[in-house]
C-alpha positions in Angstrom: 0.0 0.0 0.0 1.6 3.3 -1.0 2.4 5.8 1.8 -0.2 8.5 2.0 -1.2 11.6 4.0 -3.6 14.4 3.5 -2.5 18.0 3.0 -4.0 20.7 5.2 -2.8 24.1 4.6 -3.8 27.8 4.5 -2.0 30.0 2.0 -1.9 33.8 1.6 -0.4 35.3 -1.5 1.7 38.5 -1.8 2.5 40.8 -4.7 6.0 40.5 -6.1 8.1 43.3 -7.6 9.1 43.0 -11.3 12.0 40.5 -11.6 12.1 39.4 -7.9 11.9 35.7 -8.6 14.9 34.2 -6.7 15.1 31.6 -3.9 14.7 34.3 -1.3 11.4 35.1 -2.7 10.2 31.6 -1.8 11.2 32.0 1.8 9.2 35.3 2.1 6.2 33.6 0.4 6.3 30.6 2.9 6.9 32.8 6.0 3.7 34.6 5.2 1.8 31.3 5.5 1.2 28.6 8.1 2.5 25.7 6.1 3.4 22.2 7.2 2.5 20.1 4.2 2.7 16.3 4.5 4.2 14.6 1.5 1.9 13.7 -1.3 2.5 11.5 -4.4 3.1 13.8 -7.3 2.4 12.9 -11.0 3.6 15.4 -13.6 2.2 14.6 -17.1 3.5 16.3 -20.3 2.1 16.3 -23.8 4.5 17.2 -26.7 3.7 20.1 -29.0 0.4 21.1 -27.5 -0.6 24.7 -27.2 -3.8 26.1 -25.7 -5.3 26.3 -29.2 -5.6 22.5 -29.3 -6.2 21.9 -25.6 -9.3 20.9 -23.7 -10.5 23.6 -21.2 -9.2 26.6 -23.2 -11.7 28.7 -25.2 -9.7 29.5 -28.3 -11.7 29.4 -31.5 -11.0 26.1 -33.4 -12.5 24.4 -36.3 -12.2 21.1 -34.4 -10.6 19.9 -31.2 -9.7 16.4 -30.1 -11.9 14.7 -27.6 -10.0 15.0 -24.2 -12.5 13.9 -21.6 -9.9 13.0 -19.0 -8.0 16.2 -19.2 -11.3 18.1 -19.0 -12.1 16.2 -15.9 -8.8 17.3 -14.4 -9.6 20.8 -15.3 -13.1 20.8 -13.9 -11.9 19.3 -10.7 -8.9 21.4 -10.2 -7.1 24.6 -11.1 -6.3 25.7 -14.8 -3.9 28.5 -15.6 -5.0 30.7 -18.5 -1.6 32.4 -19.0 1.0 29.7 -18.6 4.2 30.2 -20.6 6.8 27.6 -21.6 9.8 27.8 -23.8 9.2 27.8 -27.6 10.9 24.3 -27.8 10.8 21.2 -25.6 14.4 20.8 -24.3 14.5 24.3 -22.7 11.2 23.8 -21.2 12.3 20.5 -19.6 15.5 21.9 -18.4 13.5 24.7 -16.7 11.2 22.2 -15.0 14.1 20.3 -13.5 16.3 23.3 -12.5 13.8 26.1 -11.9 16.1 28.4 -14.1 15.8 30.3 -17.2 17.4 29.0 -20.3 19.9 31.9 -20.3 21.2 30.5 -17.0 21.3 26.8 -17.9 22.4 27.3 -21.5 19.7 25.0 -22.9 18.0 27.4 -25.4 16.9 25.1 -28.2 16.3 21.4 -28.9 19.3 19.2 -28.4 18.9 17.6 -31.9 19.8 21.1 -33.3 23.2 20.9 -31.8 22.5 22.8 -28.6 23.9 21.6 -25.3 22.0 19.7 -22.7 22.0 20.8 -19.0 25.3 20.5 -17.2 25.7 17.8 -14.5 26.6 20.7 -12.2 22.9 21.8 -12.4 21.0 20.6 -9.3 17.9 18.6 -10.5 14.4 18.4 -9.0 14.6 14.7 -8.6 17.9 15.0 -6.7 16.2 17.3 -4.3 13.1 15.1 -3.9 15.2 12.1 -3.3 17.1 13.6 -0.4 16.7 12.0 3.0 14.7 14.7 4.5 12.0 14.5 1.7 12.5 10.7 0.9 10.7 10.5 -2.4 11.2 7.8 -4.9 11.5 9.3 -8.4 10.7 7.9 -11.8 10.7 9.3 -15.3 8.9 7.7 -18.3 8.8 8.6 -22.0 10.5 11.4 -23.8 13.7 12.9 -22.2 15.5 15.0 -24.8 18.1 16.5 -22.3 20.9 14.0 -22.7 24.1 14.7 -24.7 27.6 13.4 -25.0 28.8 15.7 -22.2 26.2 14.9 -19.6 25.8 11.1 -19.8 23.4 10.8 -22.8 21.4 7.6 -22.1 22.4 7.8 -18.4 21.4 11.4 -18.0 18.0 10.9 -16.4 19.6 8.7 -13.6 22.5 11.1 -13.3 19.9 14.0 -12.7 18.6 12.0 -9.9 15.8 9.7 -11.1 15.8 6.3 -9.5 14.1 4.8 -12.5 14.0 5.9 -16.2 12.3 4.1 -19.1 11.6 5.8 -22.4 13.3 7.4 -25.4 16.3 9.6 -24.8 16.0 11.4 -28.1 13.3 14.0 -28.7 11.9 12.5 -31.9 10.6 9.1 -32.7 11.0 7.9 -36.3 8.3 5.3 -35.6 5.9 5.2 -32.8 5.5 1.4 -33.3 9.2 0.5 -33.3 11.6 2.6 -31.4 14.7 2.5 -29.2 13.8 2.3 -25.5 16.3 3.0 -22.8 15.9 1.7 -19.3 18.4 3.0 -16.8 21.1 3.4 -19.5 20.4 0.1 -21.3 19.0 0.4 -24.8 16.8 -2.0 -26.7 14.4 -1.9 -29.6 10.7 -2.4 -28.8 7.6 -2.7 -30.9 5.0 -1.5 -28.3 3.1 1.6 -29.3 5.1 4.4 -27.6 2.2 6.3 -26.0 0.9 3.0 -24.5 4.4 1.7 -23.4 5.0 5.0 -21.5 1.9 4.4 -19.4 2.7 0.8 -18.9 6.2 1.6 -17.6 4.9 4.3 -15.3 2.2 2.0 -13.9 4.6 -0.9 -13.3 6.8 1.4 -11.2 4.0 3.2 -9.4 2.6 -0.1 -8.2 5.9 -1.0 -6.6 6.2 2.0 -4.5 5.7 1.9 -0.7 6.5 5.5 0.1 5.8 9.0 -1.4 6.8 9.2 -5.1 7.2 11.7 -7.9 6.5 10.4 -11.5 7.3 12.3 -14.6 5.3 10.9 -17.5 6.3 12.6 -20.7 4.5 11.6 -24.0 6.1 11.9 -27.4 2.6 12.4 -28.9 1.2 14.4 -30.5 4.7 15.4 -31.8 5.5 14.4 -35.4 5.6 12.0 -37.2 1.9 12.3 -37.7 0.4 8.8 -37.8 -2.6 6.6 -37.1 -2.6 5.4 -33.5 -4.2 2.1 -32.5 -7.9 2.2 -33.1 -8.8 1.6 -29.5 -7.2 4.9 -28.5 -9.2 7.3 -30.6 -12.5 8.0 -32.3 -11.3 9.1 -35.8 -12.5 6.0 -37.6 -12.2 7.3 -41.2 -8.4 7.7 -41.2 -6.4 5.3 -43.4 -2.9 5.9 -42.1 -1.6 6.2 -45.7 1.0 9.0 -46.2 -1.3 10.7 -48.8 -4.2 10.8 -46.4 -1.9 12.2 -43.6 -0.7 14.9 -45.9 -4.3 15.8 -46.9 -5.6 15.8 -43.3 -2.8 16.6 -40.8 -5.3 18.1 -38.3 -7.3 14.8 -38.0 -4.1 12.8 -37.5 -2.7 15.2 -34.9 -6.0 15.2 -33.0 -6.2 11.4 -33.1 -2.7 11.3 -31.5 -3.9 13.9 -28.9 -7.0 11.8 -28.1 -4.8 8.8 -27.7 -2.8 10.6 -25.1 -5.9 11.5 -23.3 -7.1 7.9 -23.4 -3.8 6.6 -22.0 -3.9 9.3 -19.3 -7.3 8.0 -18.4 -5.9 4.5 -18.1 -3.0 5.7 -16.1 -5.3 7.3 -13.5 -7.9 4.6 -13.5 -5.3 1.8 -13.0 -4.1 3.4 -9.7 -5.7 1.9 -6.7 -8.3 4.1 -5.0 -6.0 5.1 -2.1 -3.1 6.1 -4.4 -5.3 8.0 -6.6 -7.0 9.8 -3.7 -3.6 11.0 -2.4 -1.9 12.0 -5.6 -1.5 15.6 -7.0 -1.8 15.5 -10.8 -0.1 18.2 -13.0 -0.8 18.3 -16.7 1.0 20.6 -19.2 2.2 21.1 -22.8 5.9 21.6 -23.3 5.5 24.3 -26.0 3.1 25.6 -28.5 1.4 23.6 -31.3 3.2 23.0 -34.5 2.5 25.5 -37.2 0.9 23.0 -39.6 -1.8 22.0 -37.2 -2.1 25.1 -35.1 -5.7 26.4 -34.8 -5.2 29.5 -32.8 -5.7 33.1 -34.0 -1.9 33.4 -34.6 -0.4 34.7 -37.8 1.9 32.5 -39.9 5.3 32.0 -38.3 3.9 32.5 -34.8 3.5 29.0 -33.6 5.8 26.3 -32.1 9.4 27.6 -32.1 8.5 31.3 -32.0 8.5 33.7 -29.1 4.9 34.7 -29.9 1.9 33.4 -28.0 1.4 30.5 -30.3 4.9 29.2 -29.4 4.9 29.8 -25.6 1.3 29.7 -24.3 0.5 26.2 -23.1 -2.0 24.3 -21.0 -1.3 23.9 -17.4 -3.8 22.2 -15.0 -3.2 21.0 -11.4 -5.7 18.8 -9.4 -5.5 16.9 -6.3 -6.7 16.3 -2.7 -6.9 19.4 -0.6 -6.5 21.8 -3.6 -9.2 24.2 -4.9 -11.8 22.4 -6.9 -14.6 23.3 -9.3 -12.6 24.4 -12.3 -10.8 27.4 -10.7 -9.2 29.6 -13.4 -6.0 31.6 -12.8 -5.5 34.5 -15.1 -2.2 35.7 -13.6 0.9 34.9 -15.7 2.9 31.9 -14.6 5.8 29.9 -16.1 6.1 26.2 -16.5 9.4 26.4 -14.7 7.4 27.5 -11.6 6.6 23.8 -11.1 10.1 23.3 -9.8 9.4 25.3 -6.6 5.7 24.2 -6.5 6.7 20.5 -6.5 9.4 20.9 -3.9 6.7 22.7 -1.6 4.1 20.0 -2.3 6.7 17.5 -1.2 7.2 19.4 2.1 10.6 21.0 1.2 11.9 24.5 0.8 13.8 25.9 -2.2 16.3 27.8 -0.1 17.0 24.8 2.1 17.6 22.6 -1.0 19.5 24.9 -3.4 22.9 26.5 -2.7 22.6 30.3 -1.9 24.8 31.2 -4.9 22.5 29.5 -7.3 19.9 31.8 -8.9 16.3 30.3 -9.0 13.7 31.8 -11.2 10.9 29.5 -10.2 8.0 30.9 -8.0 5.7 28.5 -6.1 2.1 28.2 -7.4 0.9 26.9 -4.1 -1.0 30.1 -3.1 -3.2 29.7 -6.3 -3.9 26.1 -5.4 -5.2 26.7 -1.9 -6.4 30.2 -1.5 -9.2 31.4 -3.8 -8.2 35.0 -3.0 -4.5 34.5 -3.7 -2.8 37.6 -5.1 -0.6 37.6 -8.1 2.7 35.8 -7.4 4.8 36.6 -10.4 5.2 40.1 -11.9 6.5 38.9 -15.3 7.0 35.8 -17.4 10.1 35.2 -19.6 10.7 32.8 -22.5 13.8 32.4 -24.5 15.1 30.6 -27.7 18.8 30.5 -28.8 21.8 28.2 -29.3 22.8 25.7 -31.7 22.1 26.7 -35.3 19.0 28.7 -34.2 20.1 32.0 -35.5 17.1 32.7 -37.6 14.3 35.3 -37.0 12.9 33.4 -34.0 16.0 33.6 -31.8 15.7 35.9 -28.9 13.8 36.6 -25.7 10.3 37.8 -24.7 8.9 39.1 -21.4 5.3 39.9 -20.5 3.2 41.0 -17.5 0.1 39.2 -19.0 -1.0 42.3 -21.0 2.0 44.0 -22.5 4.7 42.0 -24.1 8.2 42.7 -25.3 9.9 40.5 -27.9 13.6 41.2 -28.5 15.2 39.2 -31.4 18.9 38.5 -31.4 18.9 40.4 -34.7 18.3 43.6 -32.5 14.8 44.1 -33.7 12.2 44.7 -30.9 8.4 44.4 -30.8 6.0 45.7 -28.1 2.5 44.5 -28.0 -0.7 45.1 -26.0 -2.2 41.5 -26.0 -5.6 42.7 -24.7 -6.4 44.4 -28.0 -4.0 42.5 -30.2 -3.9 38.8 -29.5 -2.4 38.1 -32.9 0.6 40.3 -32.0 0.4 42.2 -35.3 0.7 45.9 -34.0 4.2 46.9 -32.8 3.7 49.7 -30.4 7.3 50.8 -30.8 6.2 51.8 -34.3 2.7 53.1 -33.7 3.4 54.8 -30.4 2.9 53.9 -26.7 -0.8 54.2 -25.7 0.0 55.7 -22.3 2.7 56.4 -19.7 2.2 53.0 -18.0 3.0 51.1 -21.2 6.1 53.2 -21.8 7.3 52.6 -18.3 6.7 48.8 -18.7 8.7 48.8 -21.8 11.6 50.2 -19.8 11.2 47.7 -17.1 10.9 44.8 -19.5 14.0 45.9 -21.4 16.0 46.3 -18.2 15.0 42.8 -17.1 16.1 41.2 -20.4 19.4 43.1 -20.1 20.0 41.1 -16.9 19.5 37.8 -18.9 22.1 38.0 -21.6 22.1 35.2 -24.3 24.5 34.6 -27.2 
């Protein structure tokens, strides 16, 4: 029987200053609350290449959207974040999740398959912190990794970062979801199980063995390309042939069939847990970056989907549900970053960022716990930042962006800048640096945003 205990906490939020997002901020936040959380099981689920335009629970106009009843159920029973930002690509987002640090600090600014580096072994990883004696979590990672390179252990990198168990594909891209190279704790072998299903099988096998509190990272490759026809029992798109010509003609339907297959397997993952385990597990669901341009259904202009610094590249679903948390489909409109899960998970596990991370290490993660427990929680983060750089990514996408949830500055490595009012310009088509600032506040925010990015230099 897995170890369990109920959370019982009361949280009060506080308004941060622009850019005050270091470990000391976490101590200030915690000291304002009476907080003695007991350890809970924590399940972090990541879908690949899923922006808010294709996600359940987000009201973006779309011609069609994949059935996602299990994700909708999480949303309706928990807390959904309307302005969650990730990095424009998968590897930087994942590095941020595990280090709580911006890409400009870790050096992971683009996908590893482009020639960019993975995170150094000197970076302190979330699973290392959770596995420490005072927290005592078992840690397992399953599915896509995409953080290992020749300098940090490659196939052994998940374990070197601190995971007790890893089973999945080290690389970020599967050539074939039905025949692929699976690594288990550094040992590689070819398997012919459907990748989405095998990821859940591996996670369930490990969860069932646990006797104490655990953290499981379940990272699906789907619905990342290659677009294909999933097994028929995982989706409802019964008129797809799976032939290459049909895929080329109807990419949206194949993408959505893959996304529905992820939702189906999430349902199996949750339903297969025994009642006690499920009742004492916090579930976090997110996308790792925006939807690929070919199947993006948002209101974004061409070139402003996955891989870009625009909303279509960085705005992703983020849903958190679990015992003792706010219920009833609570919506959070304040901006947050997916790397905030680093601090959030540490606090859910009963830890403290400042107690776990050396004082000289800058942490950009801010705990989301106030939003999860207090319906009146104030804004926790003044700004969100996203970055893309490194490797051969020197095209028009490379650069940084910062926003307070309404105004947004995009600074390209080419030196070009764009400043948008997202409230009236969701497609990011009117550059206020050209048309003129609409008021003193917007001009002051531009100065603040510019100064913040000056403190985060990238090459």
